[in-house]
BALOBA-1460 file (C-alpha; in Angstrom, 3 decimals):
// residues 95
<rec num="1" residu="m" x="-123.427" y="45.101" z="118.532"/>
<rec num="2" residu="d" x="-125.857" y="47.122" z="120.619"/>
<rec num="3" residu="s" x="-127.226" y="50.204" z="118.854"/>
<rec num="4" residu="l" x="-127.111" y="52.381" z="121.999"/>
<rec num="5" residu="w" x="-123.470" y="51.402" z="122.611"/>
<rec num="6" residu="e" x="-122.638" y="52.274" z="118.994"/>
<rec num="7" residu="d" x="-124.424" y="55.631" z="119.352"/>
<rec num="8" residu="n" x="-122.469" y="56.337" z="122.552"/>
<rec num="9" residu="v" x="-119.165" y="55.548" z="120.816"/>
<rec num="10" residu="t" x="-120.039" y="57.671" z="117.775"/>
<rec num="11" residu="l" x="-120.940" y="60.745" z="119.838"/>
<rec num="12" residu="k" x="-117.884" y="60.284" z="122.080"/>
<rec num="13" residu="d" x="-115.633" y="60.113" z="118.994"/>
<rec num="14" residu="l" x="-117.220" y="63.245" z="117.498"/>
<rec num="15" residu="t" x="-116.835" y="65.096" z="120.796"/>
<rec num="16" residu="c" x="-113.182" y="64.061" z="121.051"/>
<rec num="17" residu="a" x="-112.488" y="65.656" z="117.675"/>
<rec num="18" residu="t" x="-113.546" y="69.102" z="118.946"/>
<rec num="19" residu="p" x="-110.849" y="71.697" z="119.707"/>
<rec num="20" residu="t" x="-111.866" y="71.898" z="123.376"/>
<rec num="21" residu="v" x="-111.249" y="68.199" z="123.982"/>
<rec num="22" residu="q" x="-108.199" y="68.115" z="121.693"/>
<rec num="23" residu="a" x="-106.645" y="70.789" z="123.932"/>
<rec num="24" residu="t" x="-106.521" y="68.235" z="126.784"/>
<rec num="25" residu="k" x="-104.348" y="65.856" z="124.753"/>
<rec num="26" residu="t" x="-100.697" y="65.575" z="125.841"/>
<rec num="27" residu="a" x="-97.817" y="63.170" z="125.245"/>
<rec num="28" residu="a" x="-98.865" y="61.261" z="128.379"/>
<rec num="29" residu="k" x="-102.603" y="61.478" z="127.721"/>
<rec num="30" residu="t" x="-103.418" y="60.017" z="124.316"/>
<rec num="31" residu="h" x="-106.561" y="58.000" z="125.003"/>
<rec num="32" residu="y" x="-109.932" y="59.631" z="125.530"/>
<rec num="33" residu="d" x="-112.468" y="58.556" z="128.081"/>
<rec num="34" residu="e" x="-116.045" y="59.479" z="128.833"/>
<rec num="35" residu="f" x="-118.411" y="59.626" z="131.767"/>
<rec num="36" residu="p" x="-121.052" y="58.276" z="132.070"/>
<rec num="37" residu="f" x="-119.644" y="55.025" z="130.697"/>
<rec num="38" residu="n" x="-120.360" y="53.876" z="127.125"/>
<rec num="39" residu="a" x="-121.863" y="50.685" z="128.497"/>
<rec num="40" residu="t" x="-124.690" y="52.489" z="130.289"/>
<rec num="41" residu="l" x="-128.036" y="53.893" z="129.208"/>
<rec num="42" residu="e" x="-126.774" y="57.270" z="130.449"/>
<rec num="43" residu="g" x="-123.822" y="57.314" z="128.007"/>
<rec num="44" residu="t" x="-122.954" y="60.205" z="125.711"/>
<rec num="45" residu="a" x="-125.839" y="59.503" z="123.309"/>
<rec num="46" residu="s" x="-128.495" y="60.042" z="125.989"/>
<rec num="47" residu="l" x="-130.308" y="63.344" z="125.594"/>
<rec num="48" residu="k" x="-131.282" y="63.313" z="129.294"/>
<rec num="49" residu="w" x="-127.777" y="63.565" z="130.746"/>
<rec num="50" residu="d" x="-124.707" y="65.729" z="130.456"/>
<rec num="51" residu="y" x="-121.445" y="63.946" z="129.781"/>
<rec num="52" residu="s" x="-117.723" y="64.553" z="129.972"/>
<rec num="53" residu="v" x="-114.947" y="63.527" z="127.579"/>
<rec num="54" residu="v" x="-111.250" y="64.105" z="128.262"/>
<rec num="55" residu="y" x="-107.908" y="62.645" z="127.229"/>
<rec num="56" residu="v" x="-106.330" y="60.317" z="129.793"/>
<rec num="57" residu="n" x="-103.379" y="57.949" z="130.098"/>
<rec num="58" residu="e" x="-104.102" y="54.930" z="127.863"/>
<rec num="59" residu="t" x="-102.678" y="52.317" z="130.254"/>
<rec num="60" residu="e" x="-104.745" y="53.670" z="133.144"/>
<rec num="61" residu="n" x="-107.854" y="53.926" z="130.972"/>
<rec num="62" residu="r" x="-107.549" y="50.325" z="129.782"/>
<rec num="63" residu="a" x="-106.995" y="49.162" z="133.371"/>
<rec num="64" residu="a" x="-110.090" y="51.068" z="134.501"/>
<rec num="65" residu="g" x="-112.082" y="49.539" z="131.647"/>
<rec num="66" residu="g" x="-110.980" y="46.087" z="132.759"/>
<rec num="67" residu="l" x="-112.064" y="46.837" z="136.315"/>
<rec num="68" residu="m" x="-115.416" y="48.088" z="135.020"/>
<rec num="69" residu="s" x="-115.930" y="44.888" z="133.013"/>
<rec num="70" residu="h" x="-114.991" y="42.805" z="136.054"/>
<rec num="71" residu="f" x="-117.436" y="44.778" z="138.219"/>
<rec num="72" residu="m" x="-120.265" y="44.253" z="135.706"/>
<rec num="73" residu="a" x="-119.606" y="40.506" z="135.514"/>
<rec num="74" residu="y" x="-118.925" y="39.955" z="139.230"/>
<rec num="75" residu="c" x="-122.012" y="41.876" z="140.319"/>
<rec num="76" residu="r" x="-124.035" y="40.385" z="137.451"/>
<rec num="77" residu="i" x="-125.111" y="43.765" z="136.119"/>
<rec num="78" residu="l" x="-127.417" y="43.084" z="133.161"/>
<rec num="79" residu="d" x="-129.101" y="45.401" z="130.651"/>
<rec num="80" residu="n" x="-131.353" y="47.880" z="132.462"/>
<rec num="81" residu="d" x="-130.064" y="46.883" z="135.912"/>
<rec num="82" residu="p" x="-129.663" y="49.990" z="138.067"/>
<rec num="83" residu="f" x="-126.350" y="50.775" z="139.736"/>
<rec num="84" residu="w" x="-124.641" y="53.964" z="140.863"/>
<rec num="85" residu="v" x="-121.102" y="55.257" z="140.991"/>
<rec num="86" residu="r" x="-119.876" y="57.042" z="144.101"/>
<rec num="87" residu="i" x="-117.560" y="59.927" z="143.261"/>
<rec num="88" residu="k" x="-115.110" y="60.613" z="146.064"/>
<rec num="89" residu="s" x="-113.543" y="64.040" z="146.427"/>
<rec num="90" residu="g" x="-109.844" y="64.485" z="146.972"/>
<rec num="91" residu="s" x="-106.587" y="64.224" z="145.127"/>
<rec num="92" residu="p" x="-106.055" y="61.434" z="142.613"/>
<rec num="93" residu="p" x="-103.675" y="58.629" z="143.587"/>
<rec num="94" residu="a" x="-99.950" y="59.264" z="143.132"/>
<rec num="95" residu="q" x="-98.615" y="58.256" z="139.741"/>
């Protein structure tokens, strides 16, 4: 297991235990997620970047993780390969 990935997971888990993040947990949102992604050098353990952790719907989070894995494989993103994520403004899709 990659040490940076493990560090990202550890810090994400510690952050999720804080009262501020726990306050976002609801019956529908029981799975926490982070940005930047654990799989990146800019994950929660990086001292260069800010990060966000919030509780989300587990089914949606797992689906998004699957899409992320597919993207990494399809685009052949390897360790240290640069890529960027475009954040689009607007309302989230209807549930």
